N, CA, C and O atoms as a CHARMM CRD file, in Angstrom:
* protein
*
  332
    1    1 MET  N     -4.93200 -26.74400 176.69300 PROA 1      0.00000
    2    1 MET  CA    -6.34900 -27.00300 176.55800 PROA 1      0.00000
    3    1 MET  C     -7.12400 -25.72200 176.26300 PROA 1      0.00000
    4    1 MET  O     -8.15000 -25.75800 175.58300 PROA 1      0.00000
    5    2 GLY  N     -6.64700 -24.61300 176.76100 PROA 2      0.00000
    6    2 GLY  CA    -7.33600 -23.35600 176.52900 PROA 2      0.00000
    7    2 GLY  C     -7.35400 -22.95600 175.06500 PROA 2      0.00000
    8    2 GLY  O     -8.35900 -22.46100 174.55500 PROA 2      0.00000
    9    3 ARG  N     -6.21000 -23.17800 174.38300 PROA 3      0.00000
   10    3 ARG  CA    -6.14500 -22.81300 172.97500 PROA 3      0.00000
   11    3 ARG  C     -7.05300 -23.69000 172.12800 PROA 3      0.00000
   12    3 ARG  O     -7.71100 -23.20600 171.20700 PROA 3      0.00000
   13    4 ALA  N     -7.08700 -24.96100 172.43600 PROA 4      0.00000
   14    4 ALA  CA    -7.95700 -25.86300 171.67700 PROA 4      0.00000
   15    4 ALA  C     -9.41200 -25.44100 171.83700 PROA 4      0.00000
   16    4 ALA  O    -10.17700 -25.45400 170.87300 PROA 4      0.00000
   17    5 TRP  N     -9.78900 -25.07100 173.04400 PROA 5      0.00000
   18    5 TRP  CA   -11.15500 -24.63800 173.28300 PROA 5      0.00000
   19    5 TRP  C    -11.44600 -23.33800 172.52600 PROA 5      0.00000
   20    5 TRP  O    -12.52900 -23.17800 171.96200 PROA 5      0.00000
   21    6 ALA  N    -10.49100 -22.41600 172.51200 PROA 6      0.00000
   22    6 ALA  CA   -10.69500 -21.15500 171.81400 PROA 6      0.00000
   23    6 ALA  C    -10.82000 -21.39000 170.31100 PROA 6      0.00000
   24    6 ALA  O    -11.67500 -20.78500 169.66400 PROA 6      0.00000
   25    7 ASN  N     -9.98800 -22.25600 169.75000 PROA 7      0.00000
   26    7 ASN  CA   -10.06700 -22.54100 168.32100 PROA 7      0.00000
   27    7 ASN  C    -11.37400 -23.21300 167.95700 PROA 7      0.00000
   28    7 ASN  O    -11.97900 -22.88600 166.93700 PROA 7      0.00000
   29    8 SER  N    -11.81800 -24.15700 168.78700 PROA 8      0.00000
   30    8 SER  CA   -13.06500 -24.84500 168.46000 PROA 8      0.00000
   31    8 SER  C    -14.25800 -23.91400 168.60000 PROA 8      0.00000
   32    8 SER  O    -15.21900 -24.02400 167.83800 PROA 8      0.00000
   33    9 SER  N    -14.21400 -22.99500 169.56500 PROA 9      0.00000
   34    9 SER  CA   -15.33400 -22.06800 169.71000 PROA 9      0.00000
   35    9 SER  C    -15.36100 -21.07400 168.55400 PROA 9      0.00000
   36    9 SER  O    -16.43700 -20.68700 168.09900 PROA 9      0.00000
   37   10 LYS  N    -14.17500 -20.65100 168.06800 PROA 10     0.00000
   38   10 LYS  CA   -14.14600 -19.77200 166.89800 PROA 10     0.00000
   39   10 LYS  C    -14.69400 -20.49400 165.68100 PROA 10     0.00000
   40   10 LYS  O    -15.44300 -19.91400 164.89500 PROA 10     0.00000
   41   11 THR  N    -14.32600 -21.74600 165.52300 PROA 11     0.00000
   42   11 THR  CA   -14.82300 -22.53400 164.40200 PROA 11     0.00000
   43   11 THR  C    -16.33200 -22.68200 164.49200 PROA 11     0.00000
   44   11 THR  O    -17.02400 -22.58400 163.47800 PROA 11     0.00000
   45   12 THR  N    -16.84300 -22.91500 165.67300 PROA 12     0.00000
   46   12 THR  CA   -18.28100 -23.05500 165.86700 PROA 12     0.00000
   47   12 THR  C    -19.00000 -21.76200 165.54000 PROA 12     0.00000
   48   12 THR  O    -20.04800 -21.77700 164.89400 PROA 12     0.00000
   49   13 ILE  N    -18.44400 -20.64100 165.98300 PROA 13     0.00000
   50   13 ILE  CA   -19.07600 -19.34400 165.71300 PROA 13     0.00000
   51   13 ILE  C    -19.07600 -19.05700 164.22200 PROA 13     0.00000
   52   13 ILE  O    -20.08000 -18.59000 163.68400 PROA 13     0.00000
   53   14 VAL  N    -17.95900 -19.33000 163.54100 PROA 14     0.00000
   54   14 VAL  CA   -17.89400 -19.10800 162.10300 PROA 14     0.00000
   55   14 VAL  C    -18.87900 -20.02900 161.38500 PROA 14     0.00000
   56   14 VAL  O    -19.55400 -19.60300 160.44800 PROA 14     0.00000
   57   15 GLY  N    -18.96500 -21.27800 161.81500 PROA 15     0.00000
   58   15 GLY  CA   -19.90400 -22.22400 161.21700 PROA 15     0.00000
   59   15 GLY  C    -21.34700 -21.78400 161.39800 PROA 15     0.00000
   60   15 GLY  O    -22.14400 -21.86800 160.46400 PROA 15     0.00000
   61   16 LEU  N    -21.68400 -21.32000 162.58100 PROA 16     0.00000
   62   16 LEU  CA   -23.04100 -20.84100 162.83000 PROA 16     0.00000
   63   16 LEU  C    -23.33900 -19.60000 161.99500 PROA 16     0.00000
   64   16 LEU  O    -24.44500 -19.44500 161.47700 PROA 16     0.00000
   65   17 HSD  N    -22.35800 -18.72200 161.86600 PROA 17     0.00000
   66   17 HSD  CA   -22.55000 -17.53200 161.03800 PROA 17     0.00000
   67   17 HSD  C    -22.83000 -17.92600 159.59700 PROA 17     0.00000
   68   17 HSD  O    -23.74200 -17.38400 158.97300 PROA 17     0.00000
   69   18 GLU  N    -22.06000 -18.85900 159.06400 PROA 18     0.00000
   70   18 GLU  CA   -22.28500 -19.32000 157.69000 PROA 18     0.00000
   71   18 GLU  C    -23.66400 -19.96700 157.55200 PROA 18     0.00000
   72   18 GLU  O    -24.36300 -19.73100 156.56700 PROA 18     0.00000
   73   19 TYR  N    -24.05000 -20.76800 158.52000 PROA 19     0.00000
   74   19 TYR  CA   -25.35400 -21.44000 158.47300 PROA 19     0.00000
   75   19 TYR  C    -26.48900 -20.42000 158.42400 PROA 19     0.00000
   76   19 TYR  O    -27.38300 -20.51700 157.58400 PROA 19     0.00000
   77   20 PHE  N    -26.44800 -19.44500 159.32700 PROA 20     0.00000
   78   20 PHE  CA   -27.53200 -18.46800 159.37000 PROA 20     0.00000
   79   20 PHE  C    -27.47600 -17.52100 158.17600 PROA 20     0.00000
   80   20 PHE  O    -28.51200 -17.03500 157.72300 PROA 20     0.00000
   81   21 ASP  N    -26.29000 -17.25800 157.67000 PROA 21     0.00000
   82   21 ASP  CA   -26.17100 -16.42000 156.47900 PROA 21     0.00000
   83   21 ASP  C    -26.82400 -17.11600 155.28900 PROA 21     0.00000
   84   21 ASP  O    -27.58100 -16.49200 154.54500 PROA 21     0.00000
   85   22 ARG  N    -26.53800 -18.39000 155.10600 PROA 22     0.00000
   86   22 ARG  CA   -27.14100 -19.13500 154.00500 PROA 22     0.00000
   87   22 ARG  C    -28.63500 -19.32400 154.21400 PROA 22     0.00000
   88   22 ARG  O    -29.41200 -19.25000 153.26200 PROA 22     0.00000
   89   23 THR  N    -29.03900 -19.56500 155.44700 PROA 23     0.00000
   90   23 THR  CA   -30.46400 -19.72800 155.73200 PROA 23     0.00000
   91   23 THR  C    -31.21000 -18.43400 155.43200 PROA 23     0.00000
   92   23 THR  O    -32.30700 -18.45700 154.87400 PROA 23     0.00000
   93   24 GLY  N    -30.61600 -17.31100 155.80200 PROA 24     0.00000
   94   24 GLY  CA   -31.23300 -16.02200 155.50700 PROA 24     0.00000
   95   24 GLY  C    -31.36400 -15.79400 154.01300 PROA 24     0.00000
   96   24 GLY  O    -32.37300 -15.26500 153.54600 PROA 24     0.00000
   97   25 PHE  N    -30.34700 -16.19100 153.26500 PROA 25     0.00000
   98   25 PHE  CA   -30.40900 -16.06400 151.81000 PROA 25     0.00000
   99   25 PHE  C    -31.54100 -16.91300 151.25200 PROA 25     0.00000
  100   25 PHE  O    -32.28600 -16.45400 150.38500 PROA 25     0.00000
  101   26 LEU  N    -31.68200 -18.14300 151.73400 PROA 26     0.00000
  102   26 LEU  CA   -32.73800 -19.02600 151.24000 PROA 26     0.00000
  103   26 LEU  C    -34.12300 -18.49600 151.60200 PROA 26     0.00000
  104   26 LEU  O    -35.05600 -18.57900 150.80200 PROA 26     0.00000
  105   27 ILE  N    -34.24800 -17.95700 152.79900 PROA 27     0.00000
  106   27 ILE  CA   -35.54500 -17.39500 153.20700 PROA 27     0.00000
  107   27 ILE  C    -35.88700 -16.18500 152.34300 PROA 27     0.00000
  108   27 ILE  O    -37.02900 -16.03000 151.91000 PROA 27     0.00000
  109   28 GLU  N    -34.89600 -15.32800 152.09100 PROA 28     0.00000
  110   28 GLU  CA   -35.15300 -14.16200 151.24400 PROA 28     0.00000
  111   28 GLU  C    -35.49900 -14.58700 149.81900 PROA 28     0.00000
  112   28 GLU  O    -36.39700 -14.01700 149.19900 PROA 28     0.00000
  113   29 ALA  N    -34.79100 -15.58200 149.30300 PROA 29     0.00000
  114   29 ALA  CA   -35.09300 -16.06700 147.95200 PROA 29     0.00000
  115   29 ALA  C    -36.49100 -16.67200 147.89100 PROA 29     0.00000
  116   29 ALA  O    -37.20900 -16.47200 146.91100 PROA 29     0.00000
  117   30 ALA  N    -36.87900 -17.40000 148.91700 PROA 30     0.00000
  118   30 ALA  CA   -38.21700 -17.99700 148.94100 PROA 30     0.00000
  119   30 ALA  C    -39.29000 -16.91800 149.04800 PROA 30     0.00000
  120   30 ALA  O    -40.37900 -17.07200 148.49500 PROA 30     0.00000
  121   31 TRP  N    -38.99600 -15.83800 149.74700 PROA 31     0.00000
  122   31 TRP  CA   -39.97600 -14.77200 149.91800 PROA 31     0.00000
  123   31 TRP  C    -40.22800 -14.03500 148.60400 PROA 31     0.00000
  124   31 TRP  O    -41.35700 -13.63000 148.32400 PROA 31     0.00000
  125   32 HSD  N    -39.18500 -13.86100 147.80500 PROA 32     0.00000
  126   32 HSD  CA   -39.30400 -13.06500 146.58600 PROA 32     0.00000
  127   32 HSD  C    -39.50100 -13.89600 145.32900 PROA 32     0.00000
  128   32 HSD  O    -39.51300 -13.34000 144.23100 PROA 32     0.00000
  129   33 VAL  N    -39.65100 -15.18000 145.45100 PROA 33     0.00000
  130   33 VAL  CA   -39.74200 -16.04000 144.27400 PROA 33     0.00000
  131   33 VAL  C    -41.15000 -15.98500 143.67900 PROA 33     0.00000
  132   33 VAL  O    -42.13900 -15.83400 144.39600 PROA 33     0.00000
  133   34 ASN  N    -41.21400 -16.10800 142.38300 PROA 34     0.00000
  134   34 ASN  CA   -42.49200 -16.19900 141.68600 PROA 34     0.00000
  135   34 ASN  C    -42.60000 -17.62200 141.13400 PROA 34     0.00000
  136   34 ASN  O    -41.83700 -17.97600 140.23500 PROA 34     0.00000
  137   35 PRO  N    -43.51700 -18.44800 141.63700 PROA 35     0.00000
  138   35 PRO  CA   -43.59900 -19.84100 141.20000 PROA 35     0.00000
  139   35 PRO  C    -43.86600 -19.99000 139.70400 PROA 35     0.00000
  140   35 PRO  O    -43.53400 -21.02100 139.11800 PROA 35     0.00000
  141   36 ARG  N    -44.45400 -18.98600 139.08900 PROA 36     0.00000
  142   36 ARG  CA   -44.72600 -19.07300 137.64900 PROA 36     0.00000
  143   36 ARG  C    -43.45200 -18.95400 136.82100 PROA 36     0.00000
  144   36 ARG  O    -43.44200 -19.30500 135.64100 PROA 36     0.00000
  145   37 GLU  N    -42.38100 -18.46200 137.43300 PROA 37     0.00000
  146   37 GLU  CA   -41.10800 -18.33900 136.73000 PROA 37     0.00000
  147   37 GLU  C    -40.22900 -19.57700 136.87500 PROA 37     0.00000
  148   37 GLU  O    -39.15500 -19.64300 136.27700 PROA 37     0.00000
  149   38 ALA  N    -40.65900 -20.53500 137.64300 PROA 38     0.00000
  150   38 ALA  CA   -39.86300 -21.75000 137.82900 PROA 38     0.00000
  151   38 ALA  C    -39.77600 -22.50100 136.51400 PROA 38     0.00000
  152   38 ALA  O    -40.78100 -22.68200 135.82800 PROA 38     0.00000
  153   39 ARG  N    -38.57100 -22.94100 136.16200 PROA 39     0.00000
  154   39 ARG  CA   -38.37000 -23.55400 134.86200 PROA 39     0.00000
  155   39 ARG  C    -37.96800 -25.01400 134.91300 PROA 39     0.00000
  156   39 ARG  O    -38.28000 -25.76200 133.98600 PROA 39     0.00000
  157   40 GLY  N    -37.31000 -25.43300 135.92900 PROA 40     0.00000
  158   40 GLY  CA   -36.80200 -26.79400 135.97400 PROA 40     0.00000
  159   40 GLY  C    -35.46900 -26.88300 135.23600 PROA 40     0.00000
  160   40 GLY  O    -34.92200 -25.86700 134.80700 PROA 40     0.00000
  161   41 LEU  N    -34.95700 -28.08500 135.09200 PROA 41     0.00000
  162   41 LEU  CA   -33.65200 -28.28800 134.47300 PROA 41     0.00000
  163   41 LEU  C    -33.68000 -27.92800 132.99100 PROA 41     0.00000
  164   41 LEU  O    -32.75900 -27.28200 132.49200 PROA 41     0.00000
  165   42 GLY  N    -34.72400 -28.34000 132.29100 PROA 42     0.00000
  166   42 GLY  CA   -34.82800 -28.02900 130.87300 PROA 42     0.00000
  167   42 GLY  C    -34.86400 -26.53600 130.60400 PROA 42     0.00000
  168   42 GLY  O    -34.21600 -26.04900 129.67800 PROA 42     0.00000
  169   43 GLY  N    -35.61600 -25.81800 131.40800 PROA 43     0.00000
  170   43 GLY  CA   -35.69200 -24.36300 131.25700 PROA 43     0.00000
  171   43 GLY  C    -34.37000 -23.69100 131.57000 PROA 43     0.00000
  172   43 GLY  O    -33.98600 -22.72200 130.91400 PROA 43     0.00000
  173   44 ALA  N    -33.67400 -24.20700 132.57600 PROA 44     0.00000
  174   44 ALA  CA   -32.37100 -23.63800 132.91900 PROA 44     0.00000
  175   44 ALA  C    -31.36900 -23.85200 131.78600 PROA 44     0.00000
  176   44 ALA  O    -30.58200 -22.95900 131.46900 PROA 44     0.00000
  177   45 LEU  N    -31.40200 -25.03400 131.18400 PROA 45     0.00000
  178   45 LEU  CA   -30.49200 -25.30300 130.06300 PROA 45     0.00000
  179   45 LEU  C    -30.86400 -24.47800 128.83400 PROA 45     0.00000
  180   45 LEU  O    -29.97800 -24.03100 128.10600 PROA 45     0.00000
  181   46 ARG  N    -32.15400 -24.26900 128.59100 PROA 46     0.00000
  182   46 ARG  CA   -32.57600 -23.42300 127.48300 PROA 46     0.00000
  183   46 ARG  C    -32.13400 -21.97800 127.70400 PROA 46     0.00000
  184   46 ARG  O    -31.68000 -21.31300 126.77300 PROA 46     0.00000
  185   47 ALA  N    -32.26800 -21.49500 128.94200 PROA 47     0.00000
  186   47 ALA  CA   -31.82400 -20.13400 129.25700 PROA 47     0.00000
  187   47 ALA  C    -30.31300 -20.00700 129.08600 PROA 47     0.00000
  188   47 ALA  O    -29.82700 -18.97500 128.62400 PROA 47     0.00000
  189   48 LEU  N    -29.57800 -21.03500 129.45100 PROA 48     0.00000
  190   48 LEU  CA   -28.13600 -21.02400 129.26900 PROA 48     0.00000
  191   48 LEU  C    -27.77300 -21.03000 127.78800 PROA 48     0.00000
  192   48 LEU  O    -26.81300 -20.38200 127.37200 PROA 48     0.00000
  193   49 GLU  N    -28.53800 -21.75600 127.00700 PROA 49     0.00000
  194   49 GLU  CA   -28.28000 -21.84500 125.57100 PROA 49     0.00000
  195   49 GLU  C    -28.49500 -20.49400 124.87200 PROA 49     0.00000
  196   49 GLU  O    -27.84300 -20.21100 123.86700 PROA 49     0.00000
  197   50 GLN  N    -29.39200 -19.67000 125.38900 PROA 50     0.00000
  198   50 GLN  CA   -29.71700 -18.38900 124.76400 PROA 50     0.00000
  199   50 GLN  C    -28.70700 -17.29300 125.10700 PROA 50     0.00000
  200   50 GLN  O    -28.79100 -16.18800 124.57200 PROA 50     0.00000
  201   51 ARG  N    -27.77000 -17.58300 125.98000 PROA 51     0.00000
  202   51 ARG  CA   -26.72600 -16.61800 126.33800 PROA 51     0.00000
  203   51 ARG  C    -25.73400 -16.45500 125.19700 PROA 51     0.00000
  204   51 ARG  O    -25.70200 -17.28300 124.28600 PROA 51     0.00000
  205   52 PRO  N    -24.92200 -15.39800 125.23100 PROA 52     0.00000
  206   52 PRO  CA   -23.96400 -15.17900 124.14600 PROA 52     0.00000
  207   52 PRO  C    -23.01000 -16.35600 123.88800 PROA 52     0.00000
  208   52 PRO  O    -22.76500 -16.64200 122.71600 PROA 52     0.00000
  209   53 PHE  N    -22.49100 -17.01200 124.81500 PROA 53     0.00000
  210   53 PHE  CA   -21.63800 -18.17400 124.57000 PROA 53     0.00000
  211   53 PHE  C    -22.34700 -19.43700 125.03100 PROA 53     0.00000
  212   53 PHE  O    -21.71800 -20.34700 125.56900 PROA 53     0.00000
  213   54 GLY  N    -23.65200 -19.49200 124.82100 PROA 54     0.00000
  214   54 GLY  CA   -24.49700 -20.57500 125.30800 PROA 54     0.00000
  215   54 GLY  C    -24.09900 -21.96400 124.86100 PROA 54     0.00000
  216   54 GLY  O    -23.96300 -22.84900 125.70500 PROA 54     0.00000
  217   55 PRO  N    -23.90200 -22.20100 123.55700 PROA 55     0.00000
  218   55 PRO  CA   -23.51800 -23.54800 123.13100 PROA 55     0.00000
  219   55 PRO  C    -22.19000 -24.00500 123.74000 PROA 55     0.00000
  220   55 PRO  O    -22.02300 -25.17900 124.07000 PROA 55     0.00000
  221   56 TRP  N    -21.25200 -23.07400 123.88600 PROA 56     0.00000
  222   56 TRP  CA   -19.98300 -23.43600 124.52400 PROA 56     0.00000
  223   56 TRP  C    -20.19400 -23.77100 126.00200 PROA 56     0.00000
  224   56 TRP  O    -19.61600 -24.72800 126.51800 PROA 56     0.00000
  225   57 MET  N    -21.01800 -22.98300 126.66700 PROA 57     0.00000
  226   57 MET  CA   -21.29500 -23.25400 128.09100 PROA 57     0.00000
  227   57 MET  C    -22.01200 -24.58300 128.26900 PROA 57     0.00000
  228   57 MET  O    -21.72200 -25.32300 129.20900 PROA 57     0.00000
  229   58 LEU  N    -22.95200 -24.89400 127.36800 PROA 58     0.00000
  230   58 LEU  CA   -23.62400 -26.19200 127.44100 PROA 58     0.00000
  231   58 LEU  C    -22.62600 -27.32600 127.24900 PROA 58     0.00000
  232   58 LEU  O    -22.73300 -28.36600 127.90000 PROA 58     0.00000
  233   59 GLY  N    -21.65700 -27.13000 126.35800 PROA 59     0.00000
  234   59 GLY  CA   -20.61400 -28.13500 126.16700 PROA 59     0.00000
  235   59 GLY  C    -19.76800 -28.32700 127.41200 PROA 59     0.00000
  236   59 GLY  O    -19.40900 -29.45300 127.75900 PROA 59     0.00000
  237   60 ILE  N    -19.44900 -27.22900 128.08300 PROA 60     0.00000
  238   60 ILE  CA   -18.66100 -27.31600 129.31900 PROA 60     0.00000
  239   60 ILE  C    -19.46400 -28.00800 130.41500 PROA 60     0.00000
  240   60 ILE  O    -18.92700 -28.83400 131.15300 PROA 60     0.00000
  241   61 VAL  N    -20.74300 -27.67500 130.52400 PROA 61     0.00000
  242   61 VAL  CA   -21.61200 -28.32600 131.51600 PROA 61     0.00000
  243   61 VAL  C    -21.72000 -29.81800 131.21800 PROA 61     0.00000
  244   61 VAL  O    -21.64600 -30.64100 132.13100 PROA 61     0.00000
  245   62 ALA  N    -21.89400 -30.17000 129.94800 PROA 62     0.00000
  246   62 ALA  CA   -21.99300 -31.58700 129.57200 PROA 62     0.00000
  247   62 ALA  C    -20.70000 -32.32000 129.87800 PROA 62     0.00000
  248   62 ALA  O    -20.73300 -33.44700 130.37400 PROA 62     0.00000
  249   63 ALA  N    -19.55500 -31.69900 129.59200 PROA 63     0.00000
  250   63 ALA  CA   -18.26600 -32.33500 129.88900 PROA 63     0.00000
  251   63 ALA  C    -18.09600 -32.52500 131.39100 PROA 63     0.00000
  252   63 ALA  O    -17.61600 -33.56800 131.83700 PROA 63     0.00000
  253   64 GLY  N    -18.48900 -31.52000 132.17300 PROA 64     0.00000
  254   64 GLY  CA   -18.38200 -31.62800 133.62900 PROA 64     0.00000
  255   64 GLY  C    -19.27100 -32.72400 134.18600 PROA 64     0.00000
  256   64 GLY  O    -18.84800 -33.48400 135.05800 PROA 64     0.00000
  257   65 LEU  N    -20.49500 -32.81400 133.69200 PROA 65     0.00000
  258   65 LEU  CA   -21.39900 -33.87500 134.16800 PROA 65     0.00000
  259   65 LEU  C    -20.90500 -35.25600 133.75400 PROA 65     0.00000
  260   65 LEU  O    -21.04900 -36.22200 134.50400 PROA 65     0.00000
  261   66 THR  N    -20.32100 -35.35000 132.55500 PROA 66     0.00000
  262   66 THR  CA   -19.76500 -36.62400 132.10300 PROA 66     0.00000
  263   66 THR  C    -18.59000 -37.03100 132.98100 PROA 66     0.00000
  264   66 THR  O    -18.49600 -38.19000 133.38600 PROA 66     0.00000
  265   67 CYS  N    -17.69800 -36.10200 133.27900 PROA 67     0.00000
  266   67 CYS  CA   -16.55700 -36.40400 134.15500 PROA 67     0.00000
  267   67 CYS  C    -17.02900 -36.81200 135.54600 PROA 67     0.00000
  268   67 CYS  O    -16.48100 -37.73800 136.14400 PROA 67     0.00000
  269   68 TYR  N    -18.03000 -36.13000 136.05500 PROA 68     0.00000
  270   68 TYR  CA   -18.56100 -36.48200 137.37700 PROA 68     0.00000
  271   68 TYR  C    -19.17700 -37.87600 137.36200 PROA 68     0.00000
  272   68 TYR  O    -18.99600 -38.64100 138.30900 PROA 68     0.00000
  273   69 GLY  N    -19.90100 -38.21400 136.29900 PROA 69     0.00000
  274   69 GLY  CA   -20.46400 -39.55800 136.17300 PROA 69     0.00000
  275   69 GLY  C    -19.38400 -40.61700 136.11000 PROA 69     0.00000
  276   69 GLY  O    -19.51200 -41.66800 136.73800 PROA 69     0.00000
  277   70 LEU  N    -18.31000 -40.35800 135.35600 PROA 70     0.00000
  278   70 LEU  CA   -17.19800 -41.31600 135.28800 PROA 70     0.00000
  279   70 LEU  C    -16.52100 -41.45900 136.65000 PROA 70     0.00000
  280   70 LEU  O    -16.14600 -42.56300 137.04600 PROA 70     0.00000
  281   71 TYR  N    -16.36600 -40.36400 137.35300 PROA 71     0.00000
  282   71 TYR  CA   -15.79600 -40.40600 138.69800 PROA 71     0.00000
  283   71 TYR  C    -16.64300 -41.28100 139.62000 PROA 71     0.00000
  284   71 TYR  O    -16.10100 -42.08400 140.38000 PROA 71     0.00000
  285   72 LEU  N    -17.95200 -41.13500 139.55900 PROA 72     0.00000
  286   72 LEU  CA   -18.83000 -41.94300 140.41300 PROA 72     0.00000
  287   72 LEU  C    -18.77100 -43.42000 140.03100 PROA 72     0.00000
  288   72 LEU  O    -18.85000 -44.28200 140.90600 PROA 72     0.00000
  289   73 ILE  N    -18.63300 -43.72400 138.74400 PROA 73     0.00000
  290   73 ILE  CA   -18.50800 -45.12100 138.31700 PROA 73     0.00000
  291   73 ILE  C    -17.21800 -45.72200 138.85800 PROA 73     0.00000
  292   73 ILE  O    -17.22100 -46.83900 139.37500 PROA 73     0.00000
  293   74 VAL  N    -16.11600 -44.98600 138.74000 PROA 74     0.00000
  294   74 VAL  CA   -14.83400 -45.48300 139.26300 PROA 74     0.00000
  295   74 VAL  C    -14.91100 -45.62800 140.77500 PROA 74     0.00000
  296   74 VAL  O    -14.42200 -46.61600 141.32300 PROA 74     0.00000
  297   75 LEU  N    -15.50800 -44.67600 141.44800 PROA 75     0.00000
  298   75 LEU  CA   -15.65200 -44.74300 142.90000 PROA 75     0.00000
  299   75 LEU  C    -16.46800 -45.96800 143.30900 PROA 75     0.00000
  300   75 LEU  O    -16.11500 -46.66200 144.26300 PROA 75     0.00000
  301   76 ALA  N    -17.54700 -46.23100 142.59700 PROA 76     0.00000
  302   76 ALA  CA   -18.38000 -47.39500 142.92100 PROA 76     0.00000
  303   76 ALA  C    -17.64600 -48.69600 142.60400 PROA 76     0.00000
  304   76 ALA  O    -17.82200 -49.69000 143.30900 PROA 76     0.00000
  305   77 TRP  N    -16.83400 -48.70200 141.56300 PROA 77     0.00000
  306   77 TRP  CA   -16.12700 -49.91800 141.15700 PROA 77     0.00000
  307   77 TRP  C    -15.10800 -50.33300 142.21400 PROA 77     0.00000
  308   77 TRP  O    -14.97100 -51.52100 142.50200 PROA 77     0.00000
  309   78 TYR  N    -14.40300 -49.38700 142.78500 PROA 78     0.00000
  310   78 TYR  CA   -13.33700 -49.69400 143.73300 PROA 78     0.00000
  311   78 TYR  C    -13.76200 -49.61100 145.20100 PROA 78     0.00000
  312   78 TYR  O    -12.94100 -49.83900 146.08900 PROA 78     0.00000
  313   79 ARG  N    -14.99700 -49.29600 145.46400 PROA 79     0.00000
  314   79 ARG  CA   -15.45700 -49.18600 146.84900 PROA 79     0.00000
  315   79 ARG  C    -15.57300 -50.57000 147.47200 PROA 79     0.00000
  316   79 ARG  O    -16.08100 -51.50500 146.85200 PROA 79     0.00000
  317   80 ARG  N    -15.11200 -50.68100 148.66200 PROA 80     0.00000
  318   80 ARG  CA   -15.23500 -51.92800 149.41900 PROA 80     0.00000
  319   80 ARG  C    -16.37200 -51.77900 150.40800 PROA 80     0.00000
  320   80 ARG  O    -16.40300 -50.84400 151.20700 PROA 80     0.00000
  321   81 VAL  N    -17.30200 -52.71100 150.34300 PROA 81     0.00000
  322   81 VAL  CA   -18.43300 -52.70300 151.25300 PROA 81     0.00000
  323   81 VAL  C    -18.28300 -53.89300 152.17800 PROA 81     0.00000
  324   81 VAL  O    -18.26900 -55.04200 151.73500 PROA 81     0.00000
  325   82 ARG  N    -18.17500 -53.61900 153.43800 PROA 82     0.00000
  326   82 ARG  CA   -18.02500 -54.70700 154.41100 PROA 82     0.00000
  327   82 ARG  C    -19.35000 -54.95400 155.09400 PROA 82     0.00000
  328   82 ARG  O    -19.99900 -54.03600 155.59700 PROA 82     0.00000
  329   83 LEU  N    -19.73000 -56.19400 155.10000 PROA 83     0.00000
  330   83 LEU  CA   -21.00200 -56.56100 155.72100 PROA 83     0.00000
  331   83 LEU  C    -20.78500 -57.24100 157.03300 PROA 83     0.00000
  332   83 LEU  O    -21.74800 -57.62100 157.69900 PROA 83     0.00000
């Protein structure tokens, strides 16, 4: 029982560290953000397109989103919902 408790407490400490690390990153990003620079999805895709391999990256992003959409369709098709 002692080892299980030690492992779970280590996991909890690591989890809390990750949580506060990410929270700190979000707080710092929110502090330094300029709302006038916010672009939205269209702006992000335009910025990606202007990169050196932009059209290729847009193609990879489109393929990934298409695969994810197909995965969700298959998941929804075979999901069993019990009422």
